[in-house]
N, C-alpha and C positions, 0 to 999 in steps of 0.2 A: 447557415449555421444552425438556424431553428429546425431545418428539415433533418439535420444531424442528430441532434437531441431526440426529435419526434421518433425517428427510426429507432434509435437505442431504445427508448421507453417503449416501444411498441415490442421489440425482441424480447425484454424481459417479461412482455405479458400484462401489462397495464391496460386498463381500459380507456377509452379514446376520451372521456369526460375527466378522468384523471388526469390523463397527460396535458389536456388543455389548461387544467387548474395549475399543475406543475410549472408547465411554460408561462402562465400569466403571473404565477407568484415568484418565480427563480431569475437568476440573472447568470449571465456568464463571468467566468473568471480565469485570465490566464495566468499561469504559474510558471517561472523559469527553473530550469534546472538548479538544484540545490537550494530553493526559495522554501523557506518554512510555512506552511499553511495552519498548523494548529500546533500549538507549544503547552509544556506543563503549565499549569495553573490559569490558562485561558477558559474563559467562559463562552462555549461553542454557542453560537447562536444561529449557524447555518449548518445544513448537512450537505457535504460536498458528493456529487456524484460524477465520477470520471467519464467523460466523453472522449477523450483522445490522451494518449500518455500513460505515464505510470506514477503512481504515488509510493512512498516508502513509510511504513509505520515501524515505530520504534519505541521502545521503553527507556525512560532517562532517570539515572538516580541523582541524587542532590550533588553530586560531585560532577556532574555533567559527562558520566560514563553511559554510553548507548549500547542497546541489545536490538538487533532487527527482529521484527516479529513477522511483517508478511506484506506482499505488495498489494496495491488498488490497481486496476488496470480498467479497460473501457467497459461501461456498464456496471461496475462495481459502485456500491455506497459504503461509505465509513461506518460500522456498525457500532464503534466506540465513541463517536460522537452524538449518535442516537442516543446510546446509554447514559451518557453524560447529561443530555437534555431532559430525557425521560427520568431519570432519577435526580435532577437539579442539582448535580455535582459539576466540578470543575475538572477539567482534562487533567489525567494523568500519563499522557501518552505525546507522543510527537510525530506530526506529519510532515514528511519533506517532498517537494518534487524531485523523483528520480532522473527524469527527463522533463523538457518542456509540455505541459499538460495543460488540456482546455478542460474544466469542470463547469457543472451547473449547480450553482448553489440555490439550495432551498431552505426558506425559513424554518426554523424548529417548530414554531407555534402550529404550522399547520400539520406536523406529523401525528400527533393525537388523532385528530379528526380524521384524516385519512386513513388511520388504521381502522378506526370503528367504521368508517364509512364504504370503503372499498376492500372487499375480500383479497383482490390482486396485490395491493398494496402490504397488506396483512403478511401475505405470502411473500413478498419481494424483502421485506424487512426481516421475517424468520429466517428465508434461505440466507440473507446477508450474515445474520449471526451465526446461523451453522456453519457456512465457508470460512467465515473468520475464525471461529473456534477451532474447526479442524485444522486450519493454517497454524494457530498458535500451539496446537497440541503437537504438530510435526515440529515445530521450533523447539518444544520443551524436552520433546523425544530425542532431537539432535543433540541438546545440550546434555541430556542425562545419559544417553546410550551411545553417543558416536564420539569416535576419537577426532581431534581437531582436524586431522587431514580429510575425514569423511565430511564432516560439518562445513570444511571450506569447499569441497567439490559440491556438496549440495548447494551451498549459497550460490556457487557459480553458475549450476544448471538452473536454479530458482530463476537468477537473474536473467539467464537466456530466453528461460520461457515467458517471461513477465515483458521483456522488450522483443522478442522474436529476432534477437540478432546473436550471433556467435562471437561477437567482440564486445568485451566487458571493459568499459572506460572508466577505470578506477584505479588509483595508486594503492600500493601497499599498506599505506596509513589508513586510508578511508575503510578497507576492508577489514582491517584490524579492528578499528573503532566499531564497527558493526557487528563483529563477532566477539567484541569485547575481549580482545586479546592484544598482544604485543605486535609491532610490526614486524620483529625480528622473527618471530615465529611463522608469521604469514610469509613472509621473504622466503624463510627455509623449506617450507612446505609447498609453495608454488615453484619452486627449483625442483623439489621432487616429483611433483605433478608434470613438469615439463621433461625430465628424465623418463618419465613414463609415455612419455609421449600422448599425451591427455590434454594438454594446453600448448600453447607458444606465448612466451613473453616479450612484449615491446615496450617501450617508454610509456608508462601511463596508461597501458591499455593490455588486456589478455585476451587471446584467441583461443576457444574451445574447439578442439578437434573432434 
């Protein structure tokens, strides 16, 4: 498993000395599908780096309603957790395992030092911010400018891309929660997409055609 995290860090362009420090100071963490990793109000002490699997990042209001922001996949770091650490703020977002995932957890107190000491790490962090910012803009655009059926299809395609599977194992209720709409609306629009032969509906799963 150490070889796997080493290869991942090499692929994102980090120096060998930095890779050694990340391995010496970090730890593996396995999270099961549906298990929360970061929740609103939590004081993040570690930065998760995804080795395998997918994490789902969401915004949650005081009433528990959620809206999907973006996915974190292999090689990604959670820029929001870094932001909370550097700004000494508590978390205002939620991160849940979309599927079983293997993470490398890096203590936050090393982040400042590595950003000064290693140019490659600064680039990695800035690139992470840039990628997550673009993904959040896409989410905002979809809410502001897309009809719900377009948002739903974009959600399904994003899910397919993040998992590499044409089969989406989600209930209508789960999709409705992530899109901040009602189950009735989601069910109606999924039926419409099925009539258009863009998807096939099965019990608790959706197949993209």
